[in-house]
BATITOR-260971 format. One line per field, with one value per residue (C-alpha): residue number from 1; residue in three letters; x, y, z. Coordinates in Angstrom, 3 decimals, padded with zeros to 6 digits. Layout:
i = c(NUM  ...)
aa = c(Ala  ...)
east = c(X  ...)
north = c(Y  ...)
up = c(Z  ...)
***
This chain:
i = c(1  2  3  4  5  6  7  8  9  10  11  12  13  14  15  16  17  18  19  20  21  22  23  24  25  26  27  28  29  30  31  32  33  34  35  36  37  38  39  40  41  42  43  44  45  46  47  48  49  50  51  52  53  54  55  56  57  58  59  60  61  62  63  64  65  66  67  68  69  70  71  72  73  74  75  76  77  78  79  80  81  82  83  84  85  86  87  88  89  90  91  92  93  94  95  96  97  98  99  100  101  102  103  104  105  106  107  108  109  110  111  112  113  114  115  116  117  118  119  120  121  122  123  124  125  126  127  128  129  130  131  132  133  134  135  136  137  138  139  140  141  142  143  144  145  146  147  148  149  150  151  152  153  154  155  156  157  158  159  160  161  162  163  164  165  166  167  168  169  170  171  172  173  174  175  176  177  178  179  180  181  182  183  184  185  186  187  188  189  190  191  192  193  194  195  196  197  198  199  200  201  202  203  204  205  206  207  208  209  210  211  212  213  214  215  216  217  218  219  220  221  222  223  224  225  226  227  228  229  230  231  232  233  234  235  236  237  238  239  240  241  242  243  244  245  246  247  248  249  250  251  252  253  254  255  256  257  258  259  260  261  262  263  264  265  266  267  268  269  270  271  272  273  274  275  276  277  278  279  280  281  282  283  284  285  286  287  288  289  290  291  292  293  294  295  296  297  298  299  300  301  302  303  304  305  306  307  308  309  310  311  312  313  314  315  316  317  318  319  320  321  322  323  324  325  326  327  328  329  330  331  332  333  334  335  336  337  338  339  340  341  342  343  344  345  346  347  348  349  350  351  352  353  354  355  356  357  358  359  360  361  362  363  364  365  366  367  368  369  370  371  372  373  374  375  376  377  378  379  380  381  382  383  384  385  386  387  388  389  390  391  392  393  394  395  396  397  398  399  400  401  402  403  404  405  406  407  408  409  410  411  412  413  414  415  416  417  418  419  420  421  422  423  424  425  426  427  428  429  430  431  432  433  434  435  436  437  438  439  440  441  442  443  444  445  446  447  448  449  450  451  452  453  454  455  456  457  458  459  460  461  462  463  464  465  466  467  468  469  470  471  472  473  474  475  476  477  478  479  480  481  482  483  484  485  486  487  488  489  490  491  492  493  494  495  496  497  498  499  500  501  502  503  504  505  506  507  508  509  510  511  512  513  514  515  516  517  518  519  520  521  522  523  524  525  526  527  528  529  530  531  532  533  534  535  536  537  538  539  540  541  542  543  544  545  546  547  548  549  550  551  552  553  554  555  556  557  558  559  560  561  562  563  564  565  566  567  568  569  570  571  572  573  574  575  576  577  578  579  580  581  582  583  584)
aa = c(Met  Arg  Ile  Trp  Arg  Glu  Ala  Thr  Pro  Ile  His  Thr  Ser  Ser  Gln  Ile  Glu  Gly  Phe  Thr  Val  Thr  Ser  Thr  Ile  Lys  Val  Leu  Leu  Val  Leu  Leu  Ala  Thr  Ser  Ala  Leu  Leu  Ala  Pro  Phe  Ala  Pro  Leu  Ala  Ala  Glu  Glu  Leu  Trp  Val  Ile  Lys  Glu  Gly  Val  Leu  Asn  Lys  Ala  Ala  Leu  Thr  Pro  Val  Ala  Thr  Glu  Val  Ala  Asn  Asn  His  Ile  Gly  Cys  Gly  Gly  Thr  Thr  Ile  Asp  Gly  Leu  Tyr  Ile  Cys  Thr  Pro  Glu  Ala  Met  Gly  Arg  Pro  Asn  Trp  Ala  Arg  Phe  Ile  Thr  Ala  Lys  Ser  Ala  Val  Gly  Asp  Cys  Ala  Phe  Gln  Val  Val  Phe  Ala  Cys  Ala  Val  Ala  Arg  Pro  Gln  Trp  Arg  Phe  Pro  Asn  Ile  Thr  Ile  Thr  Asp  Arg  Ala  Arg  Leu  Tyr  Phe  Trp  Lys  Pro  Gly  Ser  Pro  Ile  Leu  Leu  Ser  Asn  Lys  Lys  Met  Ser  Leu  Pro  Leu  Glu  Asn  Phe  Gln  Ser  Asp  Ile  Asp  Asn  Gly  Pro  Phe  Asn  Gly  Lys  Leu  His  Ser  Met  Thr  Val  Gln  Arg  Val  Gly  Asp  Lys  Leu  Ser  Cys  Tyr  Tyr  Asp  Lys  Lys  Lys  Leu  Asn  Glu  Gln  Thr  Ile  Asp  Pro  His  Ala  Arg  Leu  His  Leu  Trp  Phe  Asp  Ala  Leu  His  Thr  His  Ile  Lys  Ile  Lys  Ser  Ile  Lys  Leu  Thr  Ala  Ala  Lys  Leu  Ser  Asn  Asp  Leu  Thr  Thr  Thr  Phe  Ala  Ser  Ala  Ala  Pro  Ile  Ala  Glu  Ile  Tyr  Arg  Gly  Ser  Gly  Ile  Arg  Glu  Lys  Pro  Thr  Tyr  Gly  Lys  Ala  Cys  Arg  Tyr  Arg  Ile  Pro  Ala  Leu  Ala  Val  Ser  Arg  Lys  Gly  Thr  Ile  Leu  Ala  Phe  Ala  Glu  Ala  Arg  Arg  Thr  Asn  Gly  Ala  Asp  Ile  Gly  Asp  Ile  Asp  Ala  Val  Val  Arg  Arg  Ser  Glu  Asp  Asn  Gly  Lys  Thr  Trp  Gly  Pro  Glu  Ile  Val  Val  Trp  Asp  Asp  Gly  Ser  Arg  Ser  Val  Asn  Asn  Pro  Ser  Ala  Val  Val  Asp  Pro  Thr  Thr  Gly  Arg  Ile  Trp  Leu  Tyr  Met  Gly  Arg  Trp  Ile  Gly  Thr  Thr  Pro  Ser  Gln  His  Thr  Ala  Tyr  Ser  Asp  Asp  Asp  Gly  Lys  Thr  Trp  Ser  Thr  Pro  Thr  Asn  Met  Thr  Glu  Met  Leu  Arg  Asn  Gln  Ile  Asn  Asp  Glu  Arg  Gln  Leu  Val  Ile  Pro  Gly  Pro  Gly  Ser  Gly  Ile  Ala  Leu  Thr  Arg  Gly  Pro  His  Ala  Gly  Arg  Leu  Ile  Ile  Pro  Met  Asn  His  Gly  Ala  Gln  Trp  Gly  Pro  Ser  Val  Ile  Tyr  Ser  Asp  Asp  Gly  Gly  Ala  Thr  Trp  Gln  Pro  Gly  Gly  Ala  Leu  His  Ala  Asn  Ile  Gly  Glu  Ser  Lys  Cys  Ala  Glu  Leu  Ser  Asp  Gly  Ser  Leu  Leu  Phe  Ile  Gly  Asn  Pro  Gly  Pro  Pro  Glu  Thr  Arg  Arg  Arg  Leu  Thr  Ile  Ile  Asn  Gln  Gly  Gly  Thr  Gln  Asn  Ala  Thr  Lys  Met  Trp  His  Ala  Glu  Asp  Leu  Lys  His  Ala  Ser  Cys  Gln  Gly  Ala  Val  Ala  Arg  His  Ser  Phe  Pro  Arg  Asn  Asp  Gln  Pro  Gly  Leu  Leu  Leu  Tyr  Ser  Gly  Pro  Gly  Val  Glu  Gly  Ala  Arg  Ala  Gln  Gly  Thr  Leu  Arg  Gly  Ser  Tyr  Asp  Glu  Gly  Gln  Thr  Trp  Pro  Trp  Thr  Leu  Arg  Tyr  Tyr  Glu  Gly  Gly  Ser  Gly  Tyr  Cys  Asp  Ile  Thr  Val  Leu  Ala  Asp  Gly  Arg  Val  Ala  Val  Leu  Phe  Glu  Lys  Asp  Gly  Lys  Ser  Asn  Leu  Gly  Phe  Thr  Ile  Leu  Pro  Val  Pro  Pro  Pro  Arg  Pro  Pro  Ala  Thr)
east = c(111.757  115.049  117.868  120.835  121.060  123.892  125.395  127.631  130.295  133.725  135.533  134.699  132.535  134.159  132.057  132.372  130.614  126.765  126.861  128.259  129.566  130.440  132.750  131.678  131.938  129.608  127.584  124.873  122.749  122.375  122.550  118.552  117.164  119.376  117.986  114.706  115.837  116.921  114.536  115.262  116.644  119.132  118.486  119.812  123.285  124.430  127.477  128.459  129.763  130.275  131.115  130.564  129.959  129.242  130.579  133.772  134.967  136.257  138.159  138.541  134.909  134.673  136.247  139.843  138.285  135.728  138.536  141.557  142.925  143.158  144.434  141.143  139.060  139.213  136.691  134.509  136.873  135.018  135.903  134.572  133.118  130.854  130.346  129.036  130.899  130.930  130.841  131.362  131.350  135.013  137.659  141.290  140.816  139.320  135.483  134.825  133.046  131.216  130.384  130.583  131.097  130.880  133.554  131.365  127.648  125.111  124.302  120.773  118.626  119.918  119.579  121.693  121.182  122.153  121.490  122.497  121.233  121.622  121.948  119.035  120.443  122.039  121.970  121.781  119.153  118.874  121.362  122.098  120.052  120.715  122.398  120.945  123.470  122.079  118.729  117.411  118.128  116.188  116.320  115.007  115.309  114.409  113.052  109.858  109.482  108.447  111.193  111.434  113.001  113.917  115.050  116.484  119.276  119.236  119.739  117.386  115.128  113.029  109.919  109.562  107.511  107.126  105.955  105.015  106.936  106.437  110.069  112.611  115.963  116.862  116.046  118.950  118.159  118.801  117.160  117.199  116.685  117.161  116.800  115.695  115.846  114.095  113.296  112.111  111.137  112.696  111.310  112.653  111.920  112.524  112.494  111.114  108.003  107.905  107.498  107.309  107.597  108.133  109.613  113.267  115.597  116.136  119.765  120.743  123.828  123.097  125.879  124.044  126.168  125.547  126.078  126.165  128.082  126.860  125.593  126.503  125.621  126.109  126.356  126.195  126.436  126.313  125.822  125.315  124.189  123.698  123.544  126.420  128.622  130.665  133.406  132.185  130.981  129.509  125.473  125.164  122.899  121.491  122.503  120.703  124.096  127.709  129.110  132.900  134.315  136.020  137.109  138.450  139.154  141.716  140.806  143.294  146.395  149.118  149.913  147.994  149.307  147.884  146.110  144.892  142.740  141.188  137.307  136.157  132.405  130.093  130.405  129.427  129.152  129.867  130.025  132.303  131.512  133.910  131.654  134.934  132.600  134.396  133.827  134.535  135.146  135.968  139.530  139.519  142.983  143.534  140.389  136.472  135.567  133.597  135.834  139.802  142.508  140.303  140.782  139.050  139.848  138.411  138.786  138.130  136.418  136.978  135.238  132.056  133.278  134.416  138.452  138.725  142.355  144.505  143.230  143.888  144.048  141.628  142.659  144.575  144.971  146.972  145.828  142.603  139.465  138.011  134.219  130.790  132.934  129.893  131.007  129.251  130.187  129.642  128.231  129.374  133.605  133.540  135.453  134.425  133.760  134.176  132.480  134.360  133.581  136.441  136.404  138.587  137.501  133.400  133.908  132.410  134.045  133.433  135.750  135.949  138.311  138.017  139.697  140.139  141.463  138.712  139.142  142.939  144.704  143.547  143.643  144.243  141.397  139.958  137.800  134.320  133.213  133.578  132.619  129.275  128.449  128.485  125.947  123.667  120.809  119.105  120.483  121.295  125.002  126.003  127.922  129.154  127.839  126.049  126.682  126.171  127.092  125.383  123.164  123.200  120.101  118.607  115.496  113.685  115.552  118.124  119.752  122.948  122.978  125.553  124.014  125.542  123.406  124.431  123.819  122.781  122.186  122.144  119.385  121.076  118.598  118.879  120.201  121.323  124.532  124.979  126.520  125.323  128.817  130.229  131.816  133.330  131.687  128.519  126.273  123.426  120.016  117.213  117.028  113.952  114.678  113.449  115.594  115.901  119.103  121.921  120.048  120.327  118.194  117.132  115.663  111.642  109.881  109.484  113.055  112.824  114.259  113.168  114.841  114.672  116.695  117.141  115.337  116.685  114.987  112.160  111.035  110.033  110.247  111.315  111.027  111.000  110.716  110.536  113.047  111.314  112.331  115.898  117.012  116.506  113.723  113.260  110.961  108.342  106.787  107.585  105.970  106.488  107.122  104.932  107.047  110.504  111.699  113.812  116.383  118.767  120.458  121.453  120.002  120.433  118.003  118.662  116.497  116.113  114.204  111.840  107.902  107.883  105.367  102.809  105.323  106.026  109.295  111.024  112.927  115.270  115.927  118.087  118.704  117.820  115.030  114.045  113.176  115.592  118.232  121.392  119.887  118.747  119.928  117.271  116.624  112.964  111.114  108.416  106.908  104.582  107.761  107.778  104.509  104.588  107.524  105.776  108.266  111.180  114.605  116.370  120.059  121.830  120.245  122.634  124.153  123.590  123.752  124.969  124.881  124.605  123.339  123.851  122.721  124.623  124.690  122.635  120.065  121.806  121.984  125.502  125.243  127.859  126.914  128.798  128.687  128.320  129.203  130.979  134.325  133.985  132.244  130.317  129.921  127.166  125.073  121.794  119.259  117.708  114.535  110.878  109.672  106.693  105.187  103.985  100.540  098.600)
north = c(022.039  022.774  021.736  022.019  022.289  023.937  022.304  024.340  026.194  025.028  026.821  030.781  031.700  032.734  035.175  034.602  037.125  036.804  033.492  032.732  029.527  027.744  025.247  023.116  019.008  016.701  019.017  020.140  016.860  017.520  013.620  013.331  016.342  016.657  012.722  014.185  016.769  014.110  012.158  008.741  009.875  008.056  006.008  002.450  001.447  005.126  006.536  009.712  012.790  014.385  017.949  018.398  015.693  016.164  020.398  018.920  020.524  017.747  020.178  017.357  017.251  020.645  022.523  024.095  027.725  027.039  027.132  029.042  031.754  034.753  038.171  039.490  036.559  033.290  030.291  029.089  029.950  028.771  027.268  023.849  023.894  022.182  019.843  023.343  024.617  028.396  030.741  034.291  037.207  037.452  035.105  035.505  039.412  038.785  038.824  035.125  033.556  030.537  029.150  025.019  024.015  020.461  018.283  015.987  015.629  013.400  010.917  008.974  009.215  011.544  013.780  016.936  017.979  020.516  021.017  024.757  027.511  031.001  034.398  036.413  039.696  040.121  042.078  040.110  038.423  035.303  033.372  031.108  028.891  025.408  026.068  023.963  024.887  025.964  025.414  027.179  028.543  027.291  030.302  032.349  036.328  037.517  036.696  035.448  035.286  032.124  029.540  030.500  028.624  031.214  030.463  034.020  033.771  030.238  028.069  025.554  027.164  025.051  026.717  028.858  028.260  030.076  027.831  029.647  027.524  027.867  028.144  030.322  029.362  032.421  031.553  029.768  026.570  023.732  022.950  021.173  021.838  018.592  018.748  014.772  013.412  009.884  009.149  011.893  014.061  016.655  017.591  020.315  019.926  022.020  019.846  016.930  018.705  018.684  021.620  021.050  018.470  018.991  016.425  016.913  014.811  011.507  011.227  014.890  015.224  017.664  019.686  021.229  023.343  025.187  029.021  030.878  034.083  036.857  034.938  034.575  030.441  026.905  023.572  020.688  018.940  018.901  015.492  014.334  011.060  009.534  006.704  007.663  010.082  012.128  014.606  016.297  019.479  020.465  020.477  018.808  021.345  020.248  022.540  021.968  021.611  021.117  023.845  025.293  027.686  029.515  032.426  030.801  033.628  032.968  034.781  037.882  038.443  040.993  042.136  042.210  039.456  038.915  035.477  035.298  037.867  037.389  037.670  037.457  039.146  041.242  039.188  040.589  038.461  038.839  037.202  038.255  038.523  035.522  033.486  033.616  033.534  036.949  036.580  040.165  040.065  042.575  041.023  042.608  041.804  042.210  042.158  041.626  045.504  046.535  050.056  048.909  047.429  045.972  045.534  044.342  041.641  038.590  035.020  034.335  030.545  029.811  026.376  027.592  026.890  024.023  025.302  028.988  030.980  032.547  035.837  039.302  042.685  044.683  047.769  047.547  051.007  050.378  050.659  052.388  050.468  049.732  047.982  046.769  045.991  046.087  045.215  045.721  044.136  046.157  044.306  045.601  046.349  043.488  045.866  045.161  048.222  047.842  050.653  050.651  052.711  054.385  055.626  057.790  058.138  058.947  060.123  057.555  058.485  056.265  055.244  053.369  050.927  048.840  045.588  044.897  041.026  039.447  040.499  039.972  043.040  045.694  050.056  052.375  052.901  056.768  058.910  059.458  061.984  065.278  064.349  062.554  065.186  068.226  066.439  065.540  068.551  067.362  067.682  063.864  062.708  059.409  056.541  053.711  051.013  047.950  045.407  043.278  043.709  046.156  045.388  046.494  047.296  044.874  046.568  049.594  052.946  052.657  049.277  049.116  051.436  050.433  050.891  050.694  050.457  053.124  054.025  057.516  059.578  058.449  056.378  054.863  054.980  053.664  055.763  054.860  056.360  054.902  055.196  055.643  055.720  052.565  054.087  056.661  059.056  058.637  060.819  060.633  058.481  058.696  057.775  057.278  059.169  056.686  053.659  050.817  050.018  047.946  047.751  045.883  046.095  043.982  045.554  045.074  044.221  047.582  049.093  050.636  049.358  047.460  047.486  045.143  046.203  045.581  048.184  047.387  045.897  045.678  045.419  041.707  041.891  043.259  046.830  047.593  050.429  051.090  053.713  054.596  055.599  053.459  054.294  057.908  059.237  059.579  057.019  057.828  054.985  051.744  048.489  045.368  042.003  039.504  036.150  037.545  037.759  039.883  039.259  042.867  041.433  042.391  040.190  040.348  040.307  039.298  039.195  035.690  035.859  038.234  037.427  035.541  034.629  032.613  032.173  034.877  036.468  035.262  037.577  035.710  036.767  035.505  035.932  034.597  032.290  032.702  035.603  037.189  034.835  034.600  031.294  029.112  030.534  030.820  031.288  032.880  033.153  035.670  035.371  038.712  041.500  041.137  041.151  038.480  035.138  031.538  029.609  028.243  026.382  026.525  026.363  025.471  025.295  026.557  029.854  032.722  036.122  038.789  037.319  038.019  036.156  035.775  034.095  031.551  030.896  027.948  029.207  028.008  030.811  031.040  032.340  033.450  034.198  034.445  030.738  029.803  033.459  035.911  035.332  032.839  032.789  030.114  029.663  027.095  026.915  025.962  024.270  026.028  027.427  026.405  028.770  029.031  029.636  026.293  024.665  026.512)
up = c(086.208  087.841  085.362  087.363  091.570  093.707  096.199  099.055  097.726  099.245  096.440  095.142  092.052  089.117  086.402  082.653  080.634  081.556  083.368  087.119  087.551  090.643  091.726  093.602  094.849  092.726  091.587  088.621  088.968  085.378  083.288  084.675  083.469  080.017  079.583  079.202  076.234  074.478  071.796  070.352  066.843  065.786  063.038  063.493  062.955  062.447  062.870  065.150  065.393  069.004  068.600  072.234  075.028  078.224  077.998  076.070  072.771  070.375  067.853  065.265  064.547  063.498  059.871  060.891  059.747  062.758  065.715  064.167  066.387  063.727  064.463  064.416  065.705  067.824  066.444  069.100  072.245  075.164  078.523  080.286  083.727  085.100  081.926  080.361  077.251  078.082  074.675  074.952  072.415  073.170  074.040  074.338  073.578  069.885  069.110  069.092  066.348  067.720  064.684  065.690  061.674  061.463  059.412  058.422  056.451  056.782  054.468  054.286  057.978  059.697  063.225  064.518  068.202  070.082  073.982  075.428  077.327  076.692  078.561  078.808  077.205  073.946  071.175  067.815  066.718  064.250  066.665  067.957  065.053  063.762  059.837  057.287  054.647  051.593  053.168  055.749  059.663  062.025  064.852  068.002  067.232  070.838  074.478  074.029  070.083  068.472  066.957  063.316  060.526  057.638  053.901  053.503  050.950  050.429  047.268  047.720  050.430  052.722  053.452  056.144  058.840  062.682  066.249  069.435  072.251  075.943  077.234  074.949  075.498  077.358  080.889  081.786  081.757  078.744  076.312  072.722  069.278  066.908  062.771  061.611  058.641  057.708  054.450  052.686  055.809  057.200  061.402  063.730  066.995  069.958  073.929  071.779  070.523  066.703  065.258  061.228  059.180  055.587  052.267  051.553  049.145  050.864  048.908  049.113  051.350  054.266  056.261  058.920  061.926  065.361  064.946  068.193  066.940  069.321  072.109  075.496  075.620  077.946  075.874  077.154  073.978  069.687  068.172  064.371  064.036  060.426  058.645  057.174  057.256  054.888  054.324  051.572  053.065  049.646  048.108  045.186  042.873  039.518  036.082  032.939  031.117  032.145  033.398  033.142  035.857  032.995  035.972  039.335  041.963  044.374  047.539  048.778  047.661  048.725  045.329  041.691  039.075  036.006  035.632  038.821  041.034  044.905  042.838  039.522  039.008  037.240  033.951  030.273  026.811  023.116  019.497  017.229  013.735  012.867  015.831  018.406  022.087  024.172  028.299  029.624  033.505  036.656  037.410  041.638  042.241  045.759  047.220  046.507  047.000  044.404  043.961  044.542  041.537  039.202  035.831  033.167  031.299  028.397  027.588  023.887  022.962  019.003  019.771  020.765  024.334  024.566  025.270  026.213  025.902  028.714  030.683  028.444  029.986  028.401  030.785  033.783  035.652  037.887  041.377  039.998  039.842  036.051  036.249  034.237  030.350  028.274  024.415  021.259  017.445  015.329  012.161  009.416  010.143  012.594  015.343  018.687  021.093  024.564  027.216  030.693  033.769  036.218  039.466  041.391  044.298  044.281  040.618  038.206  034.002  031.149  028.657  025.597  023.957  020.621  018.862  015.382  015.488  016.948  020.528  021.031  021.342  022.613  021.934  024.153  026.316  025.163  027.911  026.508  029.585  028.566  025.566  026.280  029.290  026.663  024.788  027.491  027.697  030.398  034.297  033.702  035.000  033.506  036.072  034.756  031.866  032.125  033.645  030.646  027.058  024.732  021.653  017.846  016.424  013.447  012.411  011.140  010.025  012.855  011.763  012.377  015.598  017.927  021.625  025.476  028.110  030.933  034.314  035.191  038.515  042.484  041.418  038.385  036.018  032.548  029.507  026.156  024.736  020.971  017.827  014.466  012.656  013.593  016.817  015.365  017.538  020.454  021.833  024.617  024.088  026.102  029.507  032.046  035.034  037.449  039.474  037.404  038.330  036.145  033.469  029.768  026.734  024.077  020.934  020.414  017.132  016.209  016.836  020.461  023.939  026.402  029.483  032.675  035.576  039.731  041.714  044.867  048.118  049.017  046.191  044.743  041.219  038.180  036.747  032.616  030.413  026.408  025.626  021.799  018.720  018.765  021.687  021.405  023.306  026.944  028.863  031.363  031.871  034.212  035.493  037.243  035.466  037.438  035.965  037.068  040.606  042.127  044.379  044.674  041.955  038.426  035.413  031.570  028.469  024.789  021.996  020.503  017.463  015.816  015.039  011.583  009.470  012.335  014.466  017.900  018.186  021.739  024.314  027.110  030.372  033.081  036.284  039.845  039.804  043.785  045.577  048.001  046.834  044.539  043.201  040.603  037.698  035.513  031.741  031.448  027.649  026.792  023.391  023.326  023.581  027.295  028.656  029.769  030.789  030.666  029.075  032.167  032.049  035.240  034.039  037.659  041.537  043.074  043.879  040.767  040.777  037.878  034.346  030.736  027.573  024.407  021.285  018.930  015.478  015.960  018.552  021.446  024.367  026.163  029.893  031.674  035.521  039.316  040.077  044.109  045.101  044.421  043.236  040.026  036.526  035.318  031.687  029.795  026.752  027.022  024.097  021.767  023.385  022.478  019.221  020.953  024.614  026.687  026.318  029.081)
***
């Protein structure tokens, strides 16, 4: 079936990057053809939001960022010609970010439909797509491929699917894509054909929008219909306990300013001997890069997280990068030690500072790099500590030993540095010469150290190893924890309790709870020294990245984690975990 018919032109043709559009008199008998693509999806008594109607863009229906004109791009640039809105990868001499981000979300029964045509050739995949924010994307891979729903990196992932289609959108003809919710069912359509149906929360706000980045595309219409339209575009995420955002990034800044940062990342937690909770972070002052103008900072709470004092700078090394603060409290003296990494160019170094007044003030940092290097008797090259804090051993002949987890080598394998004299001197301990990067450790019942780390993609489960003899003997074995999902992101482990009488001990692990996404922050418990992790508590349903955990005096668990992206750190206190594993 032809979608449009050309009449004899009386004006010249114009070439628009991938499409030839002919100006005509009363051309394009499109209405009858496109009406066949439109299904009666809209709910009764619905509200409507037209983003594009008969090829005319309604900027008021989009968020301001969707149509902004910046130095390095333009948003949703295009031209209306013969009832079609034509977008190309570049517009006005700039890259065209053709992301039609709707200014309204949908409540209740709703439908989001796009009628469009694509040019045959294009370099990028996954575009065009309908984005269901925080849940999935409905997209095409390439000409001739099925249509796909992908939940990659989504906080509330829908079930993936792919469906063969007769005619993909890369044939120059108009086609339609539709996502519809009726009751608790979400359905996806292509050219009126239902591709998939699955269950979804009927009351949740849905933010749906069309993404045509990197494509040559003609758009007839983009329409959102819902029982109710909302100005709130955010997804509501459940949490197990109240969450306070104790560090909030403020976006890119021209100059560094104390108390403010573009992003706060890489959390670490400690509890002083007085019971003060210390929340450490990287303050990435001017931009979000891993290396740059970054300070090590801390905030204090003397009332179990109810209120927090101001940001305290532990170390500002000018424009240089101070990374991965890792704290440990001496149980005898109460001195709080903080190890930090520093980068000059691509060269890392290790530094330490301490506080004798409960974290209020800090000593001038001491460079430990050469001292540690001179004591290493293998080819190990230390990088930086953490992420996350260290521990003080409590059992066996090494009780009182201070432990800082360190990374070494190109693979960032786990290493130990330790002190047996309250931090007066430090020396390197055992290591594993394999990739379990960004590892944190917890004490096992026999005084050895369990490390859990981030193997990086394509692994889908966490890697574990044990460094014996109080952290001084090299490890030779590692294994994967089937219960601990991997999202190419650091996670934290801590000892909650040791075995006593007939009651098992408890180890805790915190990290993303969904495979492949930094989302669904989850606390897991092991009652068999890290072999299995049967107990689970999801503390936050939304974006959850790097984290640290610590156990309070009353047995509750404090969590500091990267919340909803890579700018803010959320703090929450979770109830005391059960003393025994759940019944099977």
